[in-house]
N, C-alpha and C positions, 0 to 999 in steps of 0.2 A: 699086693702090688703097690698100693698107695703109700705104704709104710717105707718102701724102698726110696720113693721120691724124697721124703723128708730126710732120710739118711744122706742121700746125695747132696741135697741142699745144704745140710749142716757141714758136710765135708767141703763144699764149695765156698762157704761163707768166709773162712780165714783168707782164702785167696782174694776174694773181693775186698775185704778190709785191708789187706796188704797193698793191693793195687790203689785203693783210694788214698792210703797213707803216703805211698810213693808219689802218686800224682800230685798231692798237696805239696810235698817237698819240692818237686820239680817246678811247680808254679811259683812257689815262694822263691826258689833260687833264681829262676829266670826274671821274675819281677825285680828282685833286689839287685840283680846284675845289670839289667837294662834300664829300667824306669828312672832310677835316681840320676844316672848319668845322662840319659837322653832328654828327659823332661823335667828334671829337678823335683821329682816326687819323693815322698818318704819311703823308707824300707817298710816291709810288712812282715808280720809274724805268720806262723804256721796256720793258726785258726783263721786269720784274715785271708790267707791264700785259699783255704778250703771254702770259705764263704764266697770269695770271688769266683771260684770255680762253679759253685752251685748257682750263683747269680747269672753267670754267663750261660750256663746250661738252660736255665729258665728263659732268659731273654733271647738267646740265639738258637738253642737246640730243641726247645720244647720239652715236654715231659712224657713223650710217647714211649711205648714199650719197644720190643724187638721189631715189630712190624708196624710201620707208620701208616698214616691214613692213605698216602699215595700208593703204598705197596698193596694195601688191602683192596683199593679201588682197581689197581692193575690186575690183581689176581681174579677179582669178581668179573671184570670185563673180559679177561681171557676165557673164563668159563662160559660166559654168555656168548662170546664170539664163536667158540667151538660148537655150541649147541645150535647156532643159527644155520639155516639153509643158505645156499648160494644166493638165492633171490633176496632173502632178508639182509644178508651182508651187503649186497649192492644197494638196497634201499637205505641202509644205514650210512654207507659211504656218500650217497647222494645227499642225504640230509646234512652231513657235516661239511660238504664242499663249500657251502655258503658261509660257514663260520671259520673254517681253518684252512681253506685252500684245498689243493688236491690231496687226497688221502691214499697212500699206497697200500695195496693189499699185503697182508702179512705173508711171509714165505710159507709155502705149503710143505708140510712134513711128509716125507715119503712113507707110504703105507707098506707094511710087510705082508 
């Protein structure tokens, strides 16, 4: 079963490389079209465009994977909320009212 995962990853790798290459070309084209005429900056090459893309990702996007910290926190909190009794949920809401203002109860899911 694990061997199939590697095969899929190897098949997916050319698509990722193609996407990165095209994205670098798009960044380079946009920079060279806009920045010299708007701000008087120099034109950049392909590798500089890729470097700029990586730098922007580090500075503004972080290096998280598919599920960010906020998403993991939300998932864990949802699991905890569903495991709470109604009394525990009300105590939790009361505790947060002082910090965040009124906290609305999540919509109840219909039971089948």
